[in-house]
mmCIF file of the N, C-alpha and C atoms, coordinates in Angstrom:
data_MODEL
# 
_entry.id   MODEL 
# 
loop_
_atom_site.group_PDB 
_atom_site.id 
_atom_site.type_symbol 
_atom_site.label_atom_id 
_atom_site.label_alt_id 
_atom_site.label_comp_id 
_atom_site.label_asym_id 
_atom_site.label_entity_id 
_atom_site.label_seq_id 
_atom_site.pdbx_PDB_ins_code 
_atom_site.Cartn_x 
_atom_site.Cartn_y 
_atom_site.Cartn_z 
_atom_site.occupancy 
_atom_site.B_iso_or_equiv 
_atom_site.pdbx_formal_charge 
_atom_site.auth_seq_id 
_atom_site.auth_comp_id 
_atom_site.auth_asym_id 
_atom_site.auth_atom_id 
_atom_site.pdbx_PDB_model_num 
ATOM 1   N N  . MET A 1 1  ? -32.505 -10.396 55.943  1.00 0.00 ? 1  MET A N  1 
ATOM 2   C CA . MET A 1 1  ? -31.121 -9.994  55.847  1.00 0.00 ? 1  MET A CA 1 
ATOM 3   C C  . MET A 1 1  ? -31.056 -8.551  55.368  1.00 0.00 ? 1  MET A C  1 
ATOM 4   N N  . SER A 1 2  ? -30.496 -7.714  56.169  1.00 0.00 ? 2  SER A N  1 
ATOM 5   C CA . SER A 1 2  ? -30.432 -6.306  55.797  1.00 0.00 ? 2  SER A CA 1 
ATOM 6   C C  . SER A 1 2  ? -29.090 -5.997  55.155  1.00 0.00 ? 2  SER A C  1 
ATOM 7   N N  . ASP A 1 3  ? -29.108 -5.026  54.231  1.00 0.00 ? 3  ASP A N  1 
ATOM 8   C CA . ASP A 1 3  ? -27.870 -4.590  53.588  1.00 0.00 ? 3  ASP A CA 1 
ATOM 9   C C  . ASP A 1 3  ? -27.157 -3.648  54.537  1.00 0.00 ? 3  ASP A C  1 
ATOM 10  N N  . LYS A 1 4  ? -26.009 -4.040  54.945  1.00 0.00 ? 4  LYS A N  1 
ATOM 11  C CA . LYS A 1 4  ? -25.255 -3.246  55.888  1.00 0.00 ? 4  LYS A CA 1 
ATOM 12  C C  . LYS A 1 4  ? -23.926 -2.855  55.250  1.00 0.00 ? 4  LYS A C  1 
ATOM 13  N N  . VAL A 1 5  ? -23.668 -1.570  55.205  1.00 0.00 ? 5  VAL A N  1 
ATOM 14  C CA . VAL A 1 5  ? -22.423 -1.079  54.634  1.00 0.00 ? 5  VAL A CA 1 
ATOM 15  C C  . VAL A 1 5  ? -21.396 -1.024  55.761  1.00 0.00 ? 5  VAL A C  1 
ATOM 16  N N  . THR A 1 6  ? -20.347 -1.776  55.568  1.00 0.00 ? 6  THR A N  1 
ATOM 17  C CA . THR A 1 6  ? -19.292 -1.799  56.576  1.00 0.00 ? 6  THR A CA 1 
ATOM 18  C C  . THR A 1 6  ? -18.014 -1.222  55.992  1.00 0.00 ? 6  THR A C  1 
ATOM 19  N N  . ASN A 1 7  ? -17.102 -0.900  56.883  1.00 0.00 ? 7  ASN A N  1 
ATOM 20  C CA . ASN A 1 7  ? -15.809 -0.391  56.419  1.00 0.00 ? 7  ASN A CA 1 
ATOM 21  C C  . ASN A 1 7  ? -15.099 -1.424  55.554  1.00 0.00 ? 7  ASN A C  1 
ATOM 22  N N  . GLU A 1 8  ? -15.254 -2.694  55.900  1.00 0.00 ? 8  GLU A N  1 
ATOM 23  C CA . GLU A 1 8  ? -14.610 -3.748  55.118  1.00 0.00 ? 8  GLU A CA 1 
ATOM 24  C C  . GLU A 1 8  ? -15.189 -3.820  53.710  1.00 0.00 ? 8  GLU A C  1 
ATOM 25  N N  . LEU A 1 9  ? -16.506 -3.681  53.577  1.00 0.00 ? 9  LEU A N  1 
ATOM 26  C CA . LEU A 1 9  ? -17.147 -3.691  52.264  1.00 0.00 ? 9  LEU A CA 1 
ATOM 27  C C  . LEU A 1 9  ? -16.674 -2.495  51.428  1.00 0.00 ? 9  LEU A C  1 
ATOM 28  N N  . ILE A 1 10 ? -16.598 -1.338  52.041  1.00 0.00 ? 10 ILE A N  1 
ATOM 29  C CA . ILE A 1 10 ? -16.119 -0.148  51.340  1.00 0.00 ? 10 ILE A CA 1 
ATOM 30  C C  . ILE A 1 10 ? -14.668 -0.339  50.923  1.00 0.00 ? 10 ILE A C  1 
ATOM 31  N N  . TYR A 1 11 ? -13.850 -0.883  51.809  1.00 0.00 ? 11 TYR A N  1 
ATOM 32  C CA . TYR A 1 11 ? -12.442 -1.117  51.521  1.00 0.00 ? 11 TYR A CA 1 
ATOM 33  C C  . TYR A 1 11 ? -12.272 -2.079  50.348  1.00 0.00 ? 11 TYR A C  1 
ATOM 34  N N  . GLU A 1 12 ? -13.024 -3.169  50.341  1.00 0.00 ? 12 GLU A N  1 
ATOM 35  C CA . GLU A 1 12 ? -12.939 -4.152  49.250  1.00 0.00 ? 12 GLU A CA 1 
ATOM 36  C C  . GLU A 1 12 ? -13.396 -3.541  47.928  1.00 0.00 ? 12 GLU A C  1 
ATOM 37  N N  . THR A 1 13 ? -14.434 -2.748  47.976  1.00 0.00 ? 13 THR A N  1 
ATOM 38  C CA . THR A 1 13 ? -14.926 -2.088  46.760  1.00 0.00 ? 13 THR A CA 1 
ATOM 39  C C  . THR A 1 13 ? -13.874 -1.120  46.224  1.00 0.00 ? 13 THR A C  1 
ATOM 40  N N  . LEU A 1 14 ? -13.287 -0.348  47.091  1.00 0.00 ? 14 LEU A N  1 
ATOM 41  C CA . LEU A 1 14 ? -12.243 0.593   46.672  1.00 0.00 ? 14 LEU A CA 1 
ATOM 42  C C  . LEU A 1 14 ? -11.023 -0.129  46.116  1.00 0.00 ? 14 LEU A C  1 
ATOM 43  N N  . LYS A 1 15 ? -10.663 -1.270  46.702  1.00 0.00 ? 15 LYS A N  1 
ATOM 44  C CA . LYS A 1 15 ? -9.541  -2.050  46.183  1.00 0.00 ? 15 LYS A CA 1 
ATOM 45  C C  . LYS A 1 15 ? -9.818  -2.523  44.758  1.00 0.00 ? 15 LYS A C  1 
ATOM 46  N N  . ARG A 1 16 ? -11.033 -3.027  44.521  1.00 0.00 ? 16 ARG A N  1 
ATOM 47  C CA . ARG A 1 16 ? -11.389 -3.482  43.168  1.00 0.00 ? 16 ARG A CA 1 
ATOM 48  C C  . ARG A 1 16 ? -11.392 -2.316  42.181  1.00 0.00 ? 16 ARG A C  1 
ATOM 49  N N  . MET A 1 17 ? -11.894 -1.170  42.628  1.00 0.00 ? 17 MET A N  1 
ATOM 50  C CA . MET A 1 17 ? -11.901 0.009   41.761  1.00 0.00 ? 17 MET A CA 1 
ATOM 51  C C  . MET A 1 17 ? -10.472 0.433   41.422  1.00 0.00 ? 17 MET A C  1 
ATOM 52  N N  . GLN A 1 18 ? -9.593  0.369   42.417  1.00 0.00 ? 18 GLN A N  1 
ATOM 53  C CA . GLN A 1 18 ? -8.196  0.737   42.192  1.00 0.00 ? 18 GLN A CA 1 
ATOM 54  C C  . GLN A 1 18 ? -7.522  -0.227  41.219  1.00 0.00 ? 18 GLN A C  1 
ATOM 55  N N  . GLN A 1 19 ? -7.810  -1.510  41.330  1.00 0.00 ? 19 GLN A N  1 
ATOM 56  C CA . GLN A 1 19 ? -7.248  -2.500  40.400  1.00 0.00 ? 19 GLN A CA 1 
ATOM 57  C C  . GLN A 1 19 ? -7.748  -2.244  38.984  1.00 0.00 ? 19 GLN A C  1 
ATOM 58  N N  . THR A 1 20 ? -9.039  -1.969  38.862  1.00 0.00 ? 20 THR A N  1 
ATOM 59  C CA . THR A 1 20 ? -9.613  -1.688  37.543  1.00 0.00 ? 20 THR A CA 1 
ATOM 60  C C  . THR A 1 20 ? -8.986  -0.434  36.952  1.00 0.00 ? 20 THR A C  1 
ATOM 61  N N  . LEU A 1 21 ? -8.839  0.597   37.765  1.00 0.00 ? 21 LEU A N  1 
ATOM 62  C CA . LEU A 1 21 ? -8.221  1.832   37.297  1.00 0.00 ? 21 LEU A CA 1 
ATOM 63  C C  . LEU A 1 21 ? -6.775  1.592   36.867  1.00 0.00 ? 21 LEU A C  1 
ATOM 64  N N  . GLY A 1 22 ? -6.060  0.766   37.610  1.00 0.00 ? 22 GLY A N  1 
ATOM 65  C CA . GLY A 1 22 ? -4.686  0.427   37.236  1.00 0.00 ? 22 GLY A CA 1 
ATOM 66  C C  . GLY A 1 22 ? -4.625  -0.277  35.890  1.00 0.00 ? 22 GLY A C  1 
ATOM 67  N N  . THR A 1 23 ? -5.561  -1.186  35.659  1.00 0.00 ? 23 THR A N  1 
ATOM 68  C CA . THR A 1 23 ? -5.626  -1.901  34.379  1.00 0.00 ? 23 THR A CA 1 
ATOM 69  C C  . THR A 1 23 ? -5.910  -0.929  33.239  1.00 0.00 ? 23 THR A C  1 
ATOM 70  N N  . HIS A 1 24 ? -6.874  -0.035  33.445  1.00 0.00 ? 24 HIS A N  1 
ATOM 71  C CA . HIS A 1 24 ? -7.212  0.944   32.408  1.00 0.00 ? 24 HIS A CA 1 
ATOM 72  C C  . HIS A 1 24 ? -6.041  1.897   32.149  1.00 0.00 ? 24 HIS A C  1 
ATOM 73  N N  . THR A 1 25 ? -5.337  2.260   33.199  1.00 0.00 ? 25 THR A N  1 
ATOM 74  C CA . THR A 1 25 ? -4.172  3.133   33.039  1.00 0.00 ? 25 THR A CA 1 
ATOM 75  C C  . THR A 1 25 ? -3.106  2.447   32.193  1.00 0.00 ? 25 THR A C  1 
ATOM 76  N N  . GLN A 1 26 ? -2.861  1.170   32.447  1.00 0.00 ? 26 GLN A N  1 
ATOM 77  C CA . GLN A 1 26 ? -1.872  0.422   31.672  1.00 0.00 ? 26 GLN A CA 1 
ATOM 78  C C  . GLN A 1 26 ? -2.275  0.339   30.200  1.00 0.00 ? 26 GLN A C  1 
ATOM 79  N N  . TYR A 1 27 ? -3.561  0.051   29.936  1.00 0.00 ? 27 TYR A N  1 
ATOM 80  C CA . TYR A 1 27 ? -4.040  0.001   28.553  1.00 0.00 ? 27 TYR A CA 1 
ATOM 81  C C  . TYR A 1 27 ? -3.882  1.364   27.878  1.00 0.00 ? 27 TYR A C  1 
ATOM 82  N N  . HIS A 1 28 ? -4.159  2.426   28.630  1.00 0.00 ? 28 HIS A N  1 
ATOM 83  C CA . HIS A 1 28 ? -4.043  3.774   28.089  1.00 0.00 ? 28 HIS A CA 1 
ATOM 84  C C  . HIS A 1 28 ? -2.588  4.076   27.707  1.00 0.00 ? 28 HIS A C  1 
ATOM 85  N N  . LEU A 1 29 ? -1.656  3.712   28.570  1.00 0.00 ? 29 LEU A N  1 
ATOM 86  C CA . LEU A 1 29 ? -0.241  3.948   28.281  1.00 0.00 ? 29 LEU A CA 1 
ATOM 87  C C  . LEU A 1 29 ? 0.221   3.155   27.062  1.00 0.00 ? 29 LEU A C  1 
ATOM 88  N N  . GLU A 1 30 ? -0.230  1.901   26.954  1.00 0.00 ? 30 GLU A N  1 
ATOM 89  C CA . GLU A 1 30 ? 0.125   1.085   25.792  1.00 0.00 ? 30 GLU A CA 1 
ATOM 90  C C  . GLU A 1 30 ? -0.455  1.686   24.512  1.00 0.00 ? 30 GLU A C  1 
ATOM 91  N N  . THR A 1 31 ? -1.678  2.182   24.599  1.00 0.00 ? 31 THR A N  1 
ATOM 92  C CA . THR A 1 31 ? -2.311  2.783   23.427  1.00 0.00 ? 31 THR A CA 1 
ATOM 93  C C  . THR A 1 31 ? -1.561  4.037   22.998  1.00 0.00 ? 31 THR A C  1 
ATOM 94  N N  . LYS A 1 32 ? -1.160  4.861   23.959  1.00 0.00 ? 32 LYS A N  1 
ATOM 95  C CA . LYS A 1 32 ? -0.397  6.067   23.639  1.00 0.00 ? 32 LYS A CA 1 
ATOM 96  C C  . LYS A 1 32 ? 0.940   5.711   22.983  1.00 0.00 ? 32 LYS A C  1 
ATOM 97  N N  . GLU A 1 33 ? 1.582   4.670   23.477  1.00 0.00 ? 33 GLU A N  1 
ATOM 98  C CA . GLU A 1 33 ? 2.859   4.246   22.900  1.00 0.00 ? 33 GLU A CA 1 
ATOM 99  C C  . GLU A 1 33 ? 2.677   3.779   21.461  1.00 0.00 ? 33 GLU A C  1 
ATOM 100 N N  . ARG A 1 34 ? 1.650   2.988   21.238  1.00 0.00 ? 34 ARG A N  1 
ATOM 101 C CA . ARG A 1 34 ? 1.394   2.498   19.879  1.00 0.00 ? 34 ARG A CA 1 
ATOM 102 C C  . ARG A 1 34 ? 1.021   3.640   18.945  1.00 0.00 ? 34 ARG A C  1 
ATOM 103 N N  . LEU A 1 35 ? 0.259   4.604   19.425  1.00 0.00 ? 35 LEU A N  1 
ATOM 104 C CA . LEU A 1 35 ? -0.097  5.761   18.609  1.00 0.00 ? 35 LEU A CA 1 
ATOM 105 C C  . LEU A 1 35 ? 1.145   6.565   18.247  1.00 0.00 ? 35 LEU A C  1 
ATOM 106 N N  . GLY A 1 36 ? 2.060   6.710   19.193  1.00 0.00 ? 36 GLY A N  1 
ATOM 107 C CA . GLY A 1 36 ? 3.315   7.404   18.909  1.00 0.00 ? 36 GLY A CA 1 
ATOM 108 C C  . GLY A 1 36 ? 4.113   6.713   17.821  1.00 0.00 ? 36 GLY A C  1 
ATOM 109 N N  . LEU A 1 37 ? 4.149   5.381   17.863  1.00 0.00 ? 37 LEU A N  1 
ATOM 110 C CA . LEU A 1 37 ? 4.853   4.629   16.818  1.00 0.00 ? 37 LEU A CA 1 
ATOM 111 C C  . LEU A 1 37 ? 4.190   4.822   15.455  1.00 0.00 ? 37 LEU A C  1 
ATOM 112 N N  . LEU A 1 38 ? 2.868   4.829   15.437  1.00 0.00 ? 38 LEU A N  1 
ATOM 113 C CA . LEU A 1 38 ? 2.155   5.047   14.173  1.00 0.00 ? 38 LEU A CA 1 
ATOM 114 C C  . LEU A 1 38 ? 2.434   6.446   13.622  1.00 0.00 ? 38 LEU A C  1 
ATOM 115 N N  . GLU A 1 39 ? 2.451   7.443   14.502  1.00 0.00 ? 39 GLU A N  1 
ATOM 116 C CA . GLU A 1 39 ? 2.749   8.799   14.052  1.00 0.00 ? 39 GLU A CA 1 
ATOM 117 C C  . GLU A 1 39 ? 4.160   8.871   13.457  1.00 0.00 ? 39 GLU A C  1 
ATOM 118 N N  . TYR A 1 40 ? 5.098   8.189   14.090  1.00 0.00 ? 40 TYR A N  1 
ATOM 119 C CA . TYR A 1 40 ? 6.475   8.166   13.590  1.00 0.00 ? 40 TYR A CA 1 
ATOM 120 C C  . TYR A 1 40 ? 6.522   7.517   12.205  1.00 0.00 ? 40 TYR A C  1 
ATOM 121 N N  . GLN A 1 41 ? 5.814   6.403   12.038  1.00 0.00 ? 41 GLN A N  1 
ATOM 122 C CA . GLN A 1 41 ? 5.808   5.706   10.753  1.00 0.00 ? 41 GLN A CA 1 
ATOM 123 C C  . GLN A 1 41 ? 5.136   6.542   9.673   1.00 0.00 ? 41 GLN A C  1 
ATOM 124 N N  . VAL A 1 42 ? 4.049   7.224   10.007  1.00 0.00 ? 42 VAL A N  1 
ATOM 125 C CA . VAL A 1 42 ? 3.375   8.081   9.029   1.00 0.00 ? 42 VAL A CA 1 
ATOM 126 C C  . VAL A 1 42 ? 4.303   9.219   8.612   1.00 0.00 ? 42 VAL A C  1 
ATOM 127 N N  . GLY A 1 43 ? 5.034   9.763   9.561   1.00 0.00 ? 43 GLY A N  1 
ATOM 128 C CA . GLY A 1 43 ? 6.007   10.804  9.230   1.00 0.00 ? 43 GLY A CA 1 
ATOM 129 C C  . GLY A 1 43 ? 7.057   10.299  8.256   1.00 0.00 ? 43 GLY A C  1 
ATOM 130 N N  . GLY A 1 44 ? 7.526   9.079   8.471   1.00 0.00 ? 44 GLY A N  1 
ATOM 131 C CA . GLY A 1 44 ? 8.502   8.486   7.551   1.00 0.00 ? 44 GLY A CA 1 
ATOM 132 C C  . GLY A 1 44 ? 7.930   8.276   6.164   1.00 0.00 ? 44 GLY A C  1 
ATOM 133 N N  . LEU A 1 45 ? 6.693   7.808   6.113   1.00 0.00 ? 45 LEU A N  1 
ATOM 134 C CA . LEU A 1 45 ? 6.049   7.601   4.816   1.00 0.00 ? 45 LEU A CA 1 
ATOM 135 C C  . LEU A 1 45 ? 5.842   8.926   4.085   1.00 0.00 ? 45 LEU A C  1 
ATOM 136 N N  . THR A 1 46 ? 5.506   9.965   4.829   1.00 0.00 ? 46 THR A N  1 
ATOM 137 C CA . THR A 1 46 ? 5.320   11.285  4.223   1.00 0.00 ? 46 THR A CA 1 
ATOM 138 C C  . THR A 1 46 ? 6.631   11.785  3.622   1.00 0.00 ? 46 THR A C  1 
ATOM 139 N N  . ALA A 1 47 ? 7.720   11.579  4.343   1.00 0.00 ? 47 ALA A N  1 
ATOM 140 C CA . ALA A 1 47 ? 9.034   11.999  3.832   1.00 0.00 ? 47 ALA A CA 1 
ATOM 141 C C  . ALA A 1 47 ? 9.400   11.209  2.582   1.00 0.00 ? 47 ALA A C  1 
ATOM 142 N N  . GLN A 1 48 ? 9.125   9.905   2.576   1.00 0.00 ? 48 GLN A N  1 
ATOM 143 C CA . GLN A 1 48 ? 9.414   9.079   1.404   1.00 0.00 ? 48 GLN A CA 1 
ATOM 144 C C  . GLN A 1 48 ? 8.574   9.525   0.207   1.00 0.00 ? 48 GLN A C  1 
ATOM 145 N N  . TYR A 1 49 ? 7.317   9.835   0.459   1.00 0.00 ? 49 TYR A N  1 
ATOM 146 C CA . TYR A 1 49 ? 6.444   10.295  -0.620  1.00 0.00 ? 49 TYR A CA 1 
ATOM 147 C C  . TYR A 1 49 ? 6.972   11.604  -1.207  1.00 0.00 ? 49 TYR A C  1 
ATOM 148 N N  . ALA A 1 50 ? 7.392   12.528  -0.351  1.00 0.00 ? 50 ALA A N  1 
ATOM 149 C CA . ALA A 1 50 ? 7.929   13.806  -0.835  1.00 0.00 ? 50 ALA A CA 1 
ATOM 150 C C  . ALA A 1 50 ? 9.179   13.584  -1.674  1.00 0.00 ? 50 ALA A C  1 
ATOM 151 N N  . SER A 1 51 ? 10.031  12.668  -1.239  1.00 0.00 ? 51 SER A N  1 
ATOM 152 C CA . SER A 1 51 ? 11.256  12.379  -1.974  1.00 0.00 ? 51 SER A CA 1 
ATOM 153 C C  . SER A 1 51 ? 10.942  11.781  -3.348  1.00 0.00 ? 51 SER A C  1 
ATOM 154 N N  . LEU A 1 52 ? 10.007  10.838  -3.377  1.00 0.00 ? 52 LEU A N  1 
ATOM 155 C CA . LEU A 1 52 ? 9.635   10.222  -4.659  1.00 0.00 ? 52 LEU A CA 1 
ATOM 156 C C  . LEU A 1 52 ? 8.971   11.230  -5.585  1.00 0.00 ? 52 LEU A C  1 
ATOM 157 N N  . SER A 1 53 ? 8.165   12.090  -5.031  1.00 0.00 ? 53 SER A N  1 
ATOM 158 C CA . SER A 1 53 ? 7.508   13.114  -5.839  1.00 0.00 ? 53 SER A CA 1 
ATOM 159 C C  . SER A 1 53 ? 8.538   14.045  -6.458  1.00 0.00 ? 53 SER A C  1 
ATOM 160 N N  . GLN A 1 54 ? 9.533   14.404  -5.673  1.00 0.00 ? 54 GLN A N  1 
ATOM 161 C CA . GLN A 1 54 ? 10.598  15.271  -6.167  1.00 0.00 ? 54 GLN A CA 1 
ATOM 162 C C  . GLN A 1 54 ? 11.384  14.584  -7.294  1.00 0.00 ? 54 GLN A C  1 
ATOM 163 N N  . ARG A 1 55 ? 11.660  13.314  -7.111  1.00 0.00 ? 55 ARG A N  1 
ATOM 164 C CA . ARG A 1 55 ? 12.400  12.568  -8.145  1.00 0.00 ? 55 ARG A CA 1 
ATOM 165 C C  . ARG A 1 55 ? 11.573  12.461  -9.427  1.00 0.00 ? 55 ARG A C  1 
ATOM 166 N N  . LEU A 1 56 ? 10.290  12.211  -9.308  1.00 0.00 ? 56 LEU A N  1 
ATOM 167 C CA . LEU A 1 56 ? 9.427   12.123  -10.493 1.00 0.00 ? 56 LEU A CA 1 
ATOM 168 C C  . LEU A 1 56 ? 9.359   13.464  -11.223 1.00 0.00 ? 56 LEU A C  1 
ATOM 169 N N  . ASP A 1 57 ? 9.337   14.562  -10.474 1.00 0.00 ? 57 ASP A N  1 
ATOM 170 C CA . ASP A 1 57 ? 9.338   15.880  -11.102 1.00 0.00 ? 57 ASP A CA 1 
ATOM 171 C C  . ASP A 1 57 ? 10.603  16.090  -11.923 1.00 0.00 ? 57 ASP A C  1 
ATOM 172 N N  . ARG A 1 58 ? 11.742  15.658  -11.378 1.00 0.00 ? 58 ARG A N  1 
ATOM 173 C CA . ARG A 1 58 ? 13.001  15.796  -12.119 1.00 0.00 ? 58 ARG A CA 1 
ATOM 174 C C  . ARG A 1 58 ? 13.002  14.929  -13.376 1.00 0.00 ? 58 ARG A C  1 
ATOM 175 N N  . VAL A 1 59 ? 12.493  13.711  -13.279 1.00 0.00 ? 59 VAL A N  1 
ATOM 176 C CA . VAL A 1 59 ? 12.420  12.827  -14.448 1.00 0.00 ? 59 VAL A CA 1 
ATOM 177 C C  . VAL A 1 59 ? 11.518  13.452  -15.507 1.00 0.00 ? 59 VAL A C  1 
ATOM 178 N N  . ASP A 1 60 ? 10.404  14.041  -15.071 1.00 0.00 ? 60 ASP A N  1 
ATOM 179 C CA . ASP A 1 60 ? 9.492   14.693  -16.018 1.00 0.00 ? 60 ASP A CA 1 
ATOM 180 C C  . ASP A 1 60 ? 10.186  15.861  -16.724 1.00 0.00 ? 60 ASP A C  1 
ATOM 181 N N  . GLU A 1 61 ? 10.946  16.642  -15.974 1.00 0.00 ? 61 GLU A N  1 
ATOM 182 C CA . GLU A 1 61 ? 11.684  17.754  -16.589 1.00 0.00 ? 61 GLU A CA 1 
ATOM 183 C C  . GLU A 1 61 ? 12.695  17.248  -17.619 1.00 0.00 ? 61 GLU A C  1 
ATOM 184 N N  . HIS A 1 62 ? 13.420  16.199  -17.257 1.00 0.00 ? 62 HIS A N  1 
ATOM 185 C CA . HIS A 1 62 ? 14.397  15.624  -18.201 1.00 0.00 ? 62 HIS A CA 1 
ATOM 186 C C  . HIS A 1 62 ? 13.710  15.095  -19.449 1.00 0.00 ? 62 HIS A C  1 
ATOM 187 N N  . LEU A 1 63 ? 12.611  14.418  -19.272 1.00 0.00 ? 63 LEU A N  1 
ATOM 188 C CA . LEU A 1 63 ? 11.880  13.863  -20.416 1.00 0.00 ? 63 LEU A CA 1 
ATOM 189 C C  . LEU A 1 63 ? 11.367  14.971  -21.327 1.00 0.00 ? 63 LEU A C  1 
ATOM 190 N N  . THR A 1 64 ? 10.894  16.049  -20.748 1.00 0.00 ? 64 THR A N  1 
ATOM 191 C CA . THR A 1 64 ? 10.420  17.183  -21.549 1.00 0.00 ? 64 THR A CA 1 
ATOM 192 C C  . THR A 1 64 ? 11.564  17.781  -22.357 1.00 0.00 ? 64 THR A C  1 
ATOM 193 N N  . ARG A 1 65 ? 12.724  17.930  -21.718 1.00 0.00 ? 65 ARG A N  1 
ATOM 194 C CA . ARG A 1 65 ? 13.885  18.469  -22.442 1.00 0.00 ? 65 ARG A CA 1 
ATOM 195 C C  . ARG A 1 65 ? 14.307  17.544  -23.574 1.00 0.00 ? 65 ARG A C  1 
ATOM 196 N N  . ILE A 1 66 ? 14.296  16.240  -23.336 1.00 0.00 ? 66 ILE A N  1 
ATOM 197 C CA . ILE A 1 66 ? 14.682  15.270  -24.373 1.00 0.00 ? 66 ILE A CA 1 
ATOM 198 C C  . ILE A 1 66 ? 13.709  15.336  -25.546 1.00 0.00 ? 66 ILE A C  1 
ATOM 199 N N  . GLU A 1 67 ? 12.416  15.397  -25.228 1.00 0.00 ? 67 GLU A N  1 
ATOM 200 C CA . GLU A 1 67 ? 11.413  15.479  -26.307 1.00 0.00 ? 67 GLU A CA 1 
ATOM 201 C C  . GLU A 1 67 ? 11.609  16.736  -27.143 1.00 0.00 ? 67 GLU A C  1 
ATOM 202 N N  . LYS A 1 68 ? 11.910  17.852  -26.507 1.00 0.00 ? 68 LYS A N  1 
ATOM 203 C CA . LYS A 1 68 ? 12.124  19.107  -27.246 1.00 0.00 ? 68 LYS A CA 1 
ATOM 204 C C  . LYS A 1 68 ? 13.375  19.017  -28.125 1.00 0.00 ? 68 LYS A C  1 
ATOM 205 N N  . ARG A 1 69 ? 14.452  18.429  -27.605 1.00 0.00 ? 69 ARG A N  1 
ATOM 206 C CA . ARG A 1 69 ? 15.689  18.321  -28.375 1.00 0.00 ? 69 ARG A CA 1 
ATOM 207 C C  . ARG A 1 69 ? 15.522  17.404  -29.578 1.00 0.00 ? 69 ARG A C  1 
ATOM 208 N N  . LEU A 1 70 ? 14.703  16.392  -29.438 1.00 0.00 ? 70 LEU A N  1 
ATOM 209 C CA . LEU A 1 70 ? 14.489  15.459  -30.550 1.00 0.00 ? 70 LEU A CA 1 
ATOM 210 C C  . LEU A 1 70 ? 13.327  15.904  -31.457 1.00 0.00 ? 70 LEU A C  1 
ATOM 211 N N  . ASP A 1 71 ? 12.782  17.068  -31.174 1.00 0.00 ? 71 ASP A N  1 
ATOM 212 C CA . ASP A 1 71 ? 11.658  17.610  -31.921 1.00 0.00 ? 71 ASP A CA 1 
ATOM 213 C C  . ASP A 1 71 ? 10.468  16.648  -31.968 1.00 0.00 ? 71 ASP A C  1 
ATOM 214 N N  . LEU A 1 72 ? 10.211  16.009  -30.820 1.00 0.00 ? 72 LEU A N  1 
ATOM 215 C CA . LEU A 1 72 ? 9.067   15.109  -30.719 1.00 0.00 ? 72 LEU A CA 1 
ATOM 216 C C  . LEU A 1 72 ? 7.814   15.874  -30.331 1.00 0.00 ? 72 LEU A C  1 
ATOM 217 N N  . VAL A 1 73 ? 7.984   17.063  -29.788 1.00 0.00 ? 73 VAL A N  1 
ATOM 218 C CA . VAL A 1 73 ? 6.849   17.919  -29.408 1.00 0.00 ? 73 VAL A CA 1 
ATOM 219 C C  . VAL A 1 73 ? 7.143   19.328  -29.860 1.00 0.00 ? 73 VAL A C  1 
ATOM 220 N N  . GLU A 1 74 ? 6.093   20.127  -29.939 1.00 0.00 ? 74 GLU A N  1 
ATOM 221 C CA . GLU A 1 74 ? 6.303   21.520  -30.308 1.00 0.00 ? 74 GLU A CA 1 
ATOM 222 C C  . GLU A 1 74 ? 6.868   22.294  -29.128 1.00 0.00 ? 74 GLU A C  1 
ATOM 223 N N  . ALA A 1 75 ? 7.852   23.138  -29.400 1.00 0.00 ? 75 ALA A N  1 
ATOM 224 C CA . ALA A 1 75 ? 8.522   23.889  -28.332 1.00 0.00 ? 75 ALA A CA 1 
ATOM 225 C C  . ALA A 1 75 ? 7.710   24.995  -27.786 1.00 0.00 ? 75 ALA A C  1 
# 
């Protein structure tokens, strides 16, 4: 039995390759979408962290002023 390459064999191989490529393309698009969502969430967390840091700085300033007014620390 000799290996004979026919147009039908080439066509079937190309069809399978196209299906595989389509599957990989779909996975790639889903991965990009999920990565975009993660980037959005990280951005939100960064903004929340900045806001909390700013609030803590203000609380620290108030506490320092209170300690100075009550003479709990040296000015």
